Phi, psi and omega in degrees: 000318179298321180298320180293318180296320177299318180296317178296324178295318178296320180295317180297319178296319180296319179295322178294320178295318178298318179297315179296319178298317180297320179294318179298317180295322179295314178298317181296319182300317180296311181294320183295318180293323176295317178299315182302311180297319179295320180294318180299319178297320180294319180291326176299325182281315189257329184224066182300332178296326178295320178297320178300320178296316183292324179298322181280348184273137175240115180292157179295159186299325182265022178303128184204134170262125182262124181275125181276176181295342179271357179091356177268165182268153172230168188205143173258105178300154182303128178082002181248133185268356177241150181290163182293327185232174172273200186285349178232079185302323183291315178297318179298317179295321180296318178297321179295317178300314180298320178296318182290327176289318182289326182224074188281158169257120181252141168249108183201162182259135176274103180273001193252346184273327185284138176290156178281109181254007180292135179272161176299135185209135183284343181296140188302312182301309183296321180304313184276329175294327175296319176299318177299313181298325177300317179293313182300324182287346180268346188300320185298338179297339178281351179052049180284150179277138178291139178299126184243355176229160184279123176292169180293333173238142181207148186303308191220140171246127176252100187262116178257103178105123176267321188057229175264001167090359185302323183292334182292312178300317183293319179296317182289342173287337186250338184221154179235138182232148173286319182228131178233115178258125181240122181245121174225100182290340182266105182299322183297320177296317179297318177302317180295325182296336181295338178272345193252326180233161181270087179298327180298322178291323177299312181298314182295320180297312180298320180295316180296329180278357180080018180268177179233132179248128177240120181253132178233110187239130173075017183262156172286167180297326179291318179294323179299312181294323179297321177298319178298315182299317181293321178295316179298324178293326184281312186254351177113147180295343176300341181283353186223348193290335176236097187243133168270116186259126187230118174256123186276319180214156180278136172197157179299317183295317179293321178299321178293321179296317180294315180300315180297322180297312183286325179292329184256007183304327182300332181297331182286348179261002186256153169072027177296327192071178176199169191306311185294323173302315185290316184289321177289325176298317178298314179299316180296319178300318179293314181296318180296325176291317178299327180279005173071024174280131189278158181249155183287129171231095186254084179284158178304325180293318179295321184295334182297332184297329186255010186293339178256015183252158180249148177224141173259117174258116190244121172251184193252023180291164182304327184290351177303326181301328182291333189249357190299324179292322178296316179298318180297318181292333185245019186296337180265359188250357180210150173293137181242124178245120181261125180267118175057232185287356173300336177307314186285328175294317178295317179299321179295336178266004179080025182245126178260112179290158179278330178220142170253146181238130174229155186224332185288138187271345190284164175301335178302330177295316177297314181300319180293319179300324177290314182297326185285348181280137169280163181302131179090354181266158170205189183247015189290351178258007187246150171262140181245134168249122183222185178253163187302334185272005184301141177303122190304323184291338177296319183297326183288346182281345189255160176300318181208147178219134176238151187237144172241148178289130185282303179058149347283118186218153175301315180297317185296315181288326178296313181290330176297317179296319181294317180290328177296319178294322186281319188246346185089359176210154185274151171295164188280131171271126181294125184282133175047050186265007178237163012262347187249166185295330177297324177297319180295317180297316178295322179297319177297313182301317180289320180296326177292336178098014178302135182280335178232120181241114179266127183256106180251132176069011176269076192274336181059023179157191186228151171278175185292351177283000175066011176285121188261335183216169176305148177294345177272359189295151176294339177292348176271349183286124183302324180297319181288322178299318180296329178287346176101003178286138181210160179278153179295152180236203177062051177272110181226010177258127182273132175233142176294142183268157176302321184259014177100334181281146179290140177247133180263127184240150166288166180297324178294319177296322179297320177292320176302318179299316178297317180295326176297318179295323178292321177299313181298319179295333181286341183235072185296339181273000183257139176268113174261128179247113180269106192261132171100190191263032175277201180285146176290140179239116182299131180100340178263145176285129177282128177228123171271162191303321183286356178259000186292136175201127181267110184277312183262101180267139184267128174263152179052053185302321181300319179294322180294319178300314179295324179294322177299316183295320184277328186269332185265350188232140174210155184286150176241127181276128178236123176239097180299133180202175176300323180294318185274315183267330174070051181303312181293322180294325177293320177300317180294322177299312180298319178300319181294316179299319179294319179299318178298315181294340179271358180291146181288153175213146184244344184211179181303314185299316182291322177295320179294319179297327177299314178295319179297324178297318176298316180299317182292323177297313180294319181300329180297339180275351190301322181246028183261180175301329181251050180300336180295336176300316181303313184285337176294319189258334189309310186298309181293326175301318179294319178300328178271309189294324181299308176291330179293318176294321178296320178306319184293332188235024181258329186244154183291317187282108184293320183296317179291321178301319180291326177298313180291323177301318181299322179295317180290325179297320179299319179293319178299317178297322177298319179299315182301317178298319181292321180294326178302318179283319186297324181301315179297325186278330194234013179296345183236021186254129178292154177298141177245003186266139180221145174212175180295137191280140168225159180284083180233000000 
């Protein structure tokens, strides 16, 4: 009898649980549908691209949110046999948030351990960055404790995984970020989160706090990092340089995203540029225009003329030796563009290129061009393709010289505005033409519209035999070695090889390699042939030397070269004035930045807001009439602000951090005052700095 009563009791309890479960599910369904509708409206307003992704998404037939005994939802991700959470997802998420706050993972650069190795230099940027480095190198003497918990405010949150989103609301209740990057590779999970948390409230909270939210949904780890890179390029590396990294749940896709982020983190520290580069580049662009050197205008109609033509883009990598005989045999059948020192390797093989390409703006480029000549030689029989910031005297050494806008550069945006005023359309900005001269040469070949682009000696690195350049290279010349010219070293980035063998690249070469892949993706109708045993380039056809065959041979090559020069290039008139250059407006910008920097601050948060205010003021100029102001100051601002922001959030002791921050802020303010005067004095002054030449 007792057993029956127990059984009846269990049944009654089960029925009560089922009824309670049914009530919870009913309540959740009503609330979830309201949340979903509210969230969709918020995303339509703030993130329409996310709505486009969701519209195209179809959840699986058995898509289901399971309501737990606590009234929150749980979910079984596709292909996973266990739910994402336990029976109390909100409590579990809260415990995870607390653990991450107490023991955070930071992605940040230690600016304080390395000694100051900068040499004395008269250039304004180097002068003040050296002062900054002197201060940073002294910080460790205070023996400050490294920050081990997450403060209530922090520059950036890098969130890997949305899940159902409970942790996001909880984290934002406890911490505030200037920039929040959210990566969720599983679209279905993100879709499920729309029923579970109030995304509209998340968006509004971040917006009210003056923060920025970046959502990346359904992307691969490579696409995720590319989005980060583009955002950092747009708003500044300060948006990513101090990141609190939070992984919500384990998955292969998230692990790859995290791995990709840390492996490629170095890219975010590259290519800042700096004030002296920008001001001399601007001066060179103006002087080159005054000297009547023409600029590239590559319209779609012009590009059609060369779609059935072939071009050889030749760099100076070791694999050039494998192809030199083929180039020699076909030198009259294709346009030949020599990148940097490849010119001298080709000349040593008896090959005269149709165009030489140079990219460096400093006086050192001119000095190197003089040094590289043998007695009795000159460049008067050569055509030069260069960028707008090229040292003016270099252009005068050639038979003919044409320029393309480099971008993003002070000179490039300034000249774009001038050509827009003069012609109603801007001159052509060379796509993905940095950081190395091979990138510029490839960008020209693609901009001209060649249908077949052969890449010779563009190795992007070295094999383990340590051979860095062609055996024909000028770097093998004893006279050049004695002068101190040398090839770059420190290759420690691994790239897959064309022929299967690993290729070792410097970080700059690795970035060059990435830019080549982006260029190729931009021109899907063009056949790029990556020839030889260098690094594999995604999007280019791999060709080993014994597979080479030139299908489209060019007749009357000399006439075609002249046609390129006359049809693709035209002069741009530049008349420097207050209206165009904005001397007074630049003074007012600097005064405003200085005024912001003089505002009082009592804690980390207020000091950080001061830097953000300066950043936002400068960013406002990016798409203005005076966009060149942005590019003049942006690079040096990053060189200062990144370590200054790190100073605020690297050490436990806030008072000591602020003392050191104050010292660096004073140097930054001094730089702005000096730049204010220097712009008036040097907007028309050629570069006077020279160093030993490398193909960069």
